[in-house]
N, C-alpha and C positions, 0 to 999 in steps of 0.2 A: 445385527450387522453394524459395522462401523459407519458413522455418517460420511457422506460424500461431499467434498468441497470442490467447486468448479473454479479453476484458476484461468483468468484471461490475461495473458502476458507474453513477453518476448523471451527468446532463448538467449543464453550467454555461453559462448563456447569455452570460456575459462571455468565455468561451473560455479563462479563466485556469487552470482546474483540471478535474477530472472526465474524462469520456470524450474530450473534445477534446484535452486534454493527453496522455492515454494513447495515443491513436492517433498523434499527432504523434511522440511519443518512440519508439514501437514501429517506426514507419516509418523514423525516423532510424537505427535499428539494423538495418535491412534486413529486417525481418519484416513479415508481414501481420497485420492486426487483425480479429477478429470481435468483435461487441459484444452484450452483454445489458444493456438499460436497466432499472435498478432504480428510478430516480426522475428527475423533471424539476424543475430548480430555476431560479428567477429570481434572478440574482445580478449585482451590480456588482463592481468590484474592491475594494469596501470592506465589503459586507455581503450576507447572504442575505435577499432580500425575500419569497420564497414558495417552498414546496416541495410537490410533488405526488408521493407515493409510488405506484408502480405496483401493480396487483393481484398478489398473490403467485402466483396460478395462471398469470398471464401471464409472470411472471419464470421460473417453472418451465418453461413451454412454450418460451420463448426459449432457455433453457439447454439443454434437451433437444434442440431443433432444431439449435442451434449445434454441439453435440457429435456429431450425426449427419451434419452437412453437410461434413465433411472432417477430415483429421487435425489435431488440436490438439496443439501441442508444449509449451505452458505455459498456465497460467491465472493471471490477475491479478484480485484482488478488491479493490474499493474501497468506496464508499458502498453500504450495504444498506438503511438507512431504518427498518426495524422488524423485530420478532421473526418475523413471518409470512414475510418475505422471507428471513431467515436460515434458517428451516426449509425453505423451498422450495429454496434453494441446497444445503443439506445433503442433501436428498432426491436431487438429481441429480449432485452433485459426485463425480467419479471418485476412485479411490484415488491418493494422492500418489506411490506407487511407480510408477504408470503415467504420470502427468502431473504435473510439478512445479507446486505451487500457492503463489502469492505473495499474502499478505494484508497490505494496508495498512489497519489498523483505523481507518477514518474515523468518529470519534465526534462531532466538532463542527467547525464551520467556523472559520477564522482569526478571525472576528469574534465567535465564541462561541455561535453558533446550534447547538443539538443536531441531529445528523444521524443518530442511531440512538437509539431509545427504550430505556428502562431494561431491559425484558425482553430486548430485542435484544442489549444489552451483555452480559447474563448468559449468554445462549445462545451468543454469539460466543466468550466466554471459556471456557465449559464444554464446548462441543461442536465449534465451528469451529476453534479454535486447534489441537486435537489432529489435525485433518485436513490441516494445512498443512505445506508444506516449509519456508517461511520467513515470518516476520511482521516488519513494519517499523514499529513504533510510534515516535513521538517521545516526549520525556520526559513530556509532559502525558498522552498516551494510555496510556503504561506505568503511570503513577501511578493513573489511573482504573481500569485493568484489575486492578491489584493492590490497589486501595483503600489506597494509601499516599501519603505526601507525595512531591512531585516531587523527584527526585534532584538534589542540588546539588553533589555532588562526584563525581569519577571512580570512587571506591570504591562509592558508593551506586548509581551507574549500572550498574556491573558486577554488583552484587548483584541489582538489579532485572532485568537481562537474564537472569541465571541463574534467578531466580524465575519469569519468564515461560517460560523453557525447560522448567521443571518442569511446566508446564501442558500440554505435549504436542507442540508443534511441533518439527521437526527442527533448526531454526535460528532465532535471534532476532537481528535487526539493530536495536539500540536506538540511535536517532539522537540526537545531542547538539546539533543546530542551535538548539534553544531554550535552551541553556545559556549560560554566560558564559566568558570567557577568550579568549586570542588564537587558539586553534584550535577548530574544530568537530570534536569527537571522537565517533565512533560505536563501539559495542561489538558485535562479532559473536560471539555465544555459540552453540556447536554441541554436539549430542548425541554427536558422534563424535570430539571432541578439545577442546583448550584454546581459550579465547576469543582473538579477535584484535582489535587496536585499529586503527581506520581514522581518520586525522586529515587535515585540510586547514586551511589558513589561514582564519580567520573573516573574511567579507567584510561590509562595512557595508551593502550593498544587500540588498533583500529581493525575493522573487518568490512569487506565489501558485502553488500546484500543485507545489511541490518534492517533496512526499510522493508525489503521483501520478507525477511524473516518475521519481523514484528507483525505486519499486516496478515501474513498467512497464519501465524499463531493465533491471532485474534479471530480470524475466520474459522479456524478449526475448533476453537473453544465455543464460539457462538453456535456452530453447527451441533455441538454436544449439549447445548442448552444452558451454557453459562451466561450469566447476566453481563452487561457491558463493562461496568467498572472492574469487577474481579477478572474478567477476561483480559482487559487491558493491563492490569497489574501482573497477572500470571505471564502474559506475553512479554512484558518488559523484563520480568525476572528471568525468563528463558533466554532472551537476547543478552542480558547482562552475564549470565553464566557462560554462554557461547563466547562472549568477548574475553572472559577470564581464561577460557581454554585456548583461545585463538593463537597465542604466542607459541604454543607447542603442537597444535594439531590442525590449524587451518591457515592458509595463506591470506 
């Protein structure tokens, strides 16, 4: 049977990001998706127009039921919405030694709308990060979590990846897509060895939901038993290919 990946995230009515993108990517990698809905959003491809965060008890019940409904081989966490939902997820989340946990720390939309309140950001940083197998922040999210300036050089990016690693996750994939230069360079920092550099040619096109896609691809690959570094490299290659196709087949 294909492995099952549990996604904890919000919906996006435009279909560009969130659970729709997650399920699409997980399916592309030959896995099945189970879903826990944390929030419902009204979005276009340019902005978030409304957000309705789900009751924390309902999120807790969804997560508990999903974990009891069949073998889960990996968990991907995206938008959480507020501190109460972060606590609910923490209450039900299994140990990362039993099930790999991938966290895409969704703090704000591409248009700048906050998608996690301040207390939730603190709780995510202090209690959720140490529960995760890998976190996949972009440069803006890393700076927010560390309360630092956005990294502008490769050296600063590497230092921030190591600083995030010190907060407790087993691995940090600090994405460089929001940076500059001819290559989009990510830094994979690991608690069990030296950091790795993952680079691809920077493309002029953009696509919403690339963070969702990357983290979901990593989760699907980990669910299939792929090791961390090759999982990150294959996920990055997948997103790069989607970006190449974006100008003709995806808004």
